[in-house]
C-alpha positions as CSV (number, residue, x, y, z in Angstrom):
1,M,110.3,178.2,93.8
2,K,112.3,175.3,92.5
3,K,110.8,173.8,89.4
4,F,113.4,171.0,88.7
5,V,115.3,168.3,90.5
6,R,118.4,166.4,89.5
7,F,118.1,162.7,89.7
8,G,120.5,159.8,89.8
9,Y,123.9,159.0,88.4
10,H,123.4,160.8,85.1
11,N,122.0,163.9,86.8
12,I,118.8,163.7,84.8
13,E,116.8,166.8,85.3
14,L,113.1,166.3,86.1
15,E,110.3,168.9,86.1
16,L,108.4,169.0,89.4
17,P,106.2,167.5,90.6
18,V,107.5,163.9,89.9
19,H,105.7,160.7,90.6
20,G,108.1,157.8,90.1
21,L,108.5,154.0,90.4
22,Y,111.4,151.8,91.5
23,L,111.2,148.0,91.2
24,F,113.8,146.3,93.4
25,R,114.7,142.7,93.8
26,N,116.1,142.6,97.3
27,R,116.7,144.7,100.4
28,S,120.4,145.3,99.8
29,E,119.7,146.5,96.2
30,L,117.1,148.9,97.5
31,I,119.4,150.4,100.1
32,Q,122.3,150.6,97.7
33,N,120.4,152.6,95.1
34,V,117.9,154.7,97.2
35,T,120.5,156.0,99.6
36,P,122.5,158.0,97.0
37,L,119.2,159.5,95.8
38,I,118.4,160.6,99.3
39,R,121.9,162.0,99.7
40,E,121.6,164.0,96.5
41,G,118.3,165.4,97.6
42,I,119.7,166.5,101.0
43,N,122.7,168.1,99.2
44,D,120.3,170.0,97.0
45,G,118.4,171.5,99.9
46,E,115.4,169.1,99.9
47,R,113.6,167.5,102.9
48,C,113.7,163.7,102.4
49,Y,111.4,161.0,103.8
50,F,111.8,157.3,103.8
51,F,108.9,155.1,104.7
52,G,109.9,151.4,104.9
53,T,111.0,148.8,107.4
54,K,112.7,149.7,110.7
55,K,115.9,148.0,109.6
56,M,116.0,149.7,106.2
57,G,115.6,153.1,107.9
58,E,118.4,152.4,110.3
59,T,120.7,151.3,107.6
60,I,120.0,154.4,105.5
61,R,120.6,156.6,108.5
62,E,123.9,154.9,109.2
63,Q,125.1,155.4,105.6
64,L,124.2,159.0,105.7
65,A,125.5,159.7,109.2
66,D,128.2,162.2,108.0
67,L,125.6,164.3,106.2
68,L,123.0,164.1,108.9
69,K,125.4,165.6,111.4
70,K,125.4,168.8,109.4
71,T,121.7,168.8,108.5
72,P,119.9,166.7,111.2
73,N,116.4,167.8,110.1
74,S,116.8,166.9,106.4
75,L,115.7,163.2,106.7
76,E,112.8,161.5,108.4
77,V,112.5,157.7,108.4
78,A,109.4,155.9,109.6
79,T,107.8,152.4,109.3
80,R,104.4,153.6,108.2
81,V,103.3,156.2,105.7
82,P,100.1,158.1,106.7
83,P,97.0,156.0,105.9
84,T,95.8,156.1,102.3
85,E,92.7,158.2,103.1
86,R,95.0,160.8,104.8
87,L,97.9,160.8,102.4
88,I,97.0,163.8,100.3
89,S,96.1,166.0,103.3
90,W,99.4,165.0,105.0
91,L,101.4,165.9,101.9
92,K,99.7,169.3,101.5
93,T,100.4,170.2,105.1
94,E,103.9,168.8,105.0
95,V,104.8,170.7,101.8
96,R,103.8,174.0,103.3
97,R,105.8,173.3,106.5
98,V,108.8,172.2,104.5
99,M,108.8,175.3,102.3
100,A,108.3,177.5,105.4
101,E,111.4,176.0,106.9
102,G,113.5,176.9,103.9
103,F,113.8,173.6,102.1
104,R,113.5,173.7,98.3
105,A,111.4,170.5,97.7
106,M,110.2,167.3,99.3
107,R,111.6,163.9,98.2
108,V,109.5,161.0,99.5
109,F,110.2,157.3,99.2
110,V,107.5,154.8,100.1
111,L,107.8,151.0,100.3
112,I,104.7,149.5,98.9
113,K,104.2,146.1,100.4
114,S,100.9,145.4,98.6
115,P,100.1,147.4,95.5
116,V,96.4,146.4,95.6
117,E,95.9,147.7,99.2
118,E,97.8,150.9,98.8
119,P,96.7,152.6,95.5
120,Y,98.8,155.7,96.1
121,E,99.2,156.2,92.3
122,L,95.5,156.8,91.8
123,M,95.3,159.3,94.6
124,L,98.4,161.2,93.6
125,D,97.0,161.9,90.1
126,D,95.0,164.9,91.3
127,F,97.6,166.2,93.7
128,L,100.4,166.0,91.2
129,S,98.6,167.8,88.4
130,D,99.6,171.1,90.0
131,P,103.0,172.1,88.6
132,R,103.6,174.4,91.6
133,I,104.0,171.5,94.0
134,P,107.7,170.9,94.8
135,L,107.4,167.2,95.4
136,V,109.1,164.0,94.3
137,F,107.1,160.9,95.3
138,I,108.7,157.5,94.6
139,C,106.9,154.2,95.1
140,L,109.2,151.3,95.9
141,Y,107.9,147.9,94.7
142,P,109.5,144.5,95.6
143,A,109.6,142.9,92.2
144,K,111.3,139.6,93.0
145,K,108.1,137.6,93.6
146,M,106.0,139.6,91.1
147,T,104.8,137.9,87.9
148,S,105.3,139.7,84.5
149,F,101.5,140.4,84.6
150,E,101.8,142.0,88.0
151,V,104.7,144.1,86.9
152,M,102.6,145.4,83.9
153,D,99.8,146.2,86.3
154,V,102.1,148.3,88.4
155,L,103.5,150.1,85.4
156,K,99.9,150.9,84.3
157,L,99.4,152.7,87.6
158,H,102.4,154.9,86.9
159,P,101.7,156.5,83.6
160,F,104.7,158.8,84.0
161,V,107.7,156.4,84.1
162,F,110.7,155.8,82.1
163,V,112.9,152.8,82.8
164,E,116.4,154.1,83.0
165,H,119.8,152.8,84.2
166,L,120.5,155.6,86.6
167,L,122.9,154.1,89.1
168,Q,124.2,150.8,87.8
169,P,123.4,148.1,85.2
170,N,120.1,146.2,85.9
171,T,118.9,148.9,88.3
172,F,115.5,150.2,87.3
173,Y,114.4,153.7,88.2
174,S,111.7,156.0,87.0
175,R,111.9,159.1,84.9
176,I,109.0,160.7,83.1
177,R,107.9,157.9,80.8
178,H,108.1,154.3,80.1
179,S,108.7,153.0,76.6
180,I,105.5,150.9,76.6
181,W,103.6,154.2,76.6
182,L,105.5,155.9,73.7
183,D,105.0,156.0,70.0
184,S,108.2,154.6,68.5
185,L,108.4,157.1,65.6
186,T,107.5,160.4,67.2
187,G,108.4,159.9,70.9
188,V,105.0,161.3,72.0
189,F,102.5,159.1,73.9
190,N,100.8,156.3,72.0
191,R,97.2,155.2,71.7
192,R,97.5,152.8,74.6
193,Y,98.6,155.5,77.0
194,L,95.9,157.9,75.6
195,N,93.1,155.4,76.3
196,N,94.4,154.6,79.8
197,Q,95.2,158.2,81.0
198,L,92.2,159.9,79.4
199,A,89.8,157.5,81.1
200,R,91.5,158.3,84.5
201,E,91.4,162.1,83.7
202,L,87.6,161.8,82.9
203,K,87.0,160.0,86.2
204,R,88.9,162.8,88.1
205,C,86.9,165.5,86.2
206,A,83.6,163.8,87.0
207,R,84.5,163.5,90.7
208,Y,85.5,167.1,91.1
209,R,83.2,168.6,88.5
210,R,86.1,169.9,86.3
211,H,86.3,170.6,82.6
212,L,88.5,168.8,80.1
213,S,89.0,169.4,76.4
214,L,90.3,167.2,73.6
215,I,91.9,168.4,70.4
216,M,92.1,166.0,67.5
217,I,94.7,167.1,64.9
218,D,95.1,165.8,61.3
219,I,97.7,166.8,58.7
220,D,95.9,168.0,55.6
221,N,96.8,166.1,52.4
222,F,99.3,163.9,54.2
223,K,99.0,161.2,51.6
224,R,99.8,163.6,48.8
225,F,102.8,164.8,50.8
226,N,104.1,161.2,51.1
227,D,103.5,160.5,47.4
228,T,105.3,163.7,46.4
229,Y,108.3,163.7,48.8
230,G,108.5,160.1,50.0
231,H,107.7,158.3,53.2
232,L,111.0,159.1,54.9
233,R,110.3,162.8,54.6
234,G,106.7,162.0,55.7
235,D,108.2,160.5,58.9
236,E,110.3,163.6,59.4
237,L,107.2,165.7,59.1
238,L,105.4,163.6,61.7
239,K,108.3,163.9,64.1
240,A,108.6,167.7,63.6
241,I,104.9,168.3,64.1
242,S,104.8,166.1,67.3
243,K,107.7,168.2,68.7
244,L,105.9,171.4,67.9
245,L,102.7,170.2,69.6
246,E,104.6,169.2,72.8
247,E,106.5,172.6,72.8
248,N,103.2,174.5,72.7
249,T,101.2,172.7,75.4
250,R,101.4,172.9,79.2
251,G,103.1,170.4,81.5
252,V,99.8,169.0,82.7
253,D,98.6,168.4,79.1
254,F,99.7,165.5,77.0
255,V,100.1,164.8,73.3
256,A,99.5,161.4,71.8
257,R,99.7,159.9,68.3
258,Y,96.3,158.4,67.6
259,G,97.3,156.7,64.4
260,G,98.8,157.6,61.0
261,D,98.9,161.4,60.8
262,E,96.4,162.0,63.6
263,F,97.3,163.4,67.0
264,L,95.3,164.0,70.1
265,I,96.0,166.7,72.8
266,V,94.3,166.2,76.2
267,L,93.8,169.4,78.1
268,P,92.8,169.0,81.7
269,E,91.1,171.9,83.5
270,T,90.3,173.5,80.1
271,R,87.1,174.6,78.6
272,K,86.4,174.2,74.8
273,R,86.7,177.9,74.1
274,D,90.2,178.0,75.5
275,A,91.1,174.8,73.7
276,K,90.0,176.4,70.4
277,I,92.3,179.4,71.0
278,L,95.2,177.0,71.6
279,A,94.3,174.9,68.5
280,D,94.1,177.9,66.3
281,R,97.5,179.1,67.6
282,I,99.0,175.7,66.8
283,R,97.4,175.7,63.4
284,A,98.9,179.1,62.6
285,L,102.4,178.0,63.8
286,V,102.2,174.9,61.6
287,Y,101.3,176.9,58.5
288,Q,104.2,179.3,59.1
289,Y,106.8,176.6,60.0
290,D,109.4,175.3,57.6
291,F,109.4,171.6,58.3
292,L,111.9,170.6,55.7
293,P,114.5,173.4,55.5
294,G,116.7,173.3,52.5
295,S,114.2,171.2,50.5
296,P,113.1,173.2,47.4
297,A,109.5,173.5,46.3
298,V,107.9,172.1,49.4
299,E,104.4,173.5,49.7
300,E,103.0,174.9,53.0
301,T,101.9,172.2,55.5
302,T,98.6,172.8,57.1
303,I,96.5,171.0,59.8
304,S,92.9,170.7,60.8
305,A,91.7,170.4,64.4
306,G,88.4,169.2,65.9
307,I,87.6,169.9,69.5
308,S,85.3,168.2,72.0
309,G,84.8,168.8,75.7
310,F,83.8,167.2,79.0
311,P,81.1,167.3,80.3
312,E,79.1,168.9,77.5
313,D,80.0,166.4,74.7
314,G,80.2,163.2,76.7
315,G,81.7,161.4,79.7
316,D,83.7,158.5,78.3
317,V,86.8,158.1,76.1
318,E,85.0,156.8,73.0
319,T,82.3,159.4,72.9
320,L,84.8,162.3,73.4
321,I,87.1,161.0,70.6
322,N,84.2,160.5,68.3
323,C,82.9,164.0,68.9
324,A,86.3,165.5,68.2
325,D,86.5,163.3,65.0
326,V,83.1,164.7,63.8
327,A,84.4,168.2,64.3
328,L,87.6,167.4,62.5
329,Y,85.6,165.9,59.6
330,R,83.7,169.2,59.3
331,C,87.1,171.0,58.9
332,K,88.0,168.7,56.0
333,E,84.7,169.3,54.3
334,L,85.3,173.1,54.6
335,G,88.7,172.8,52.9
336,G,91.1,172.2,55.9
337,N,93.5,174.5,57.6
338,R,90.9,175.4,60.2
339,V,89.6,174.6,63.7
340,E,86.0,173.5,64.6
341,S,84.4,172.6,67.9
342,Y,81.8,169.9,68.2
343,G,78.3,171.1,68.4
344,A,79.2,174.7,67.6
């Protein structure tokens, strides 16, 4: 099964599934920049869908006429996407059909005329949490008449976006993240993203009676490290640890810098006992890792980790974080370089 798709002028490779956002100013700009993305999807063996106005669909078909003669079943255009309440069931059925017909993935473009009335982003959270789904789903928003506040609201509904000049200057397209969600030093998600996305994950878990775990990680004696080796090397240590955390978590998990030398890992569909296994493995990796190669006399770096879980430790963001913090504080009291679960 295909796990990646290439996207846009720079051939950026994205891990499936992808949920993206495109803000466009006028119809001609939309056609000019979406058509090449449909073309590359067809050329890569994907089944493409465009849901927009009749005129837009006709124009895209005209521009792809040469390609569609060779692969007439590779593009479907329509004026209406399935109703919101049936979207997920339609996608599930269509994905199975598309794969059975030999296509490698689905690439869906949907014109959103009213973001308030069609909250596809919220519905897709559950569906797109499964890395086995070979789907690219792009929401198209007319931004010309949107205020800056409305644009921000739209971005908040797309936690996995990255504004990127993919096709030409001043053309915005989505990748995995948007800079407003990233910590400027480490590149992992920031506290704003954490609060936003964790609240949504908890709602999803409550709705479907699923488990979720939270790992709070703190670097032991980080102040002493800064005092000994300097703040620049302290920054290098933070960046190296954040990279190690991302490399040792799943695609459906996310790592966020909570503040200072504290990080949080959110683990959907994970019980506390499994989170503790992961946390202890990460703790051991940190202890063995040479974070500043070539620097003499650098002592071993260690971390402590506190774990909390939904539903047993609480059902809201603040409570879960506080519980993880309590468990982390117990680690510190016991000398650090250890993992503790709340309530254990």
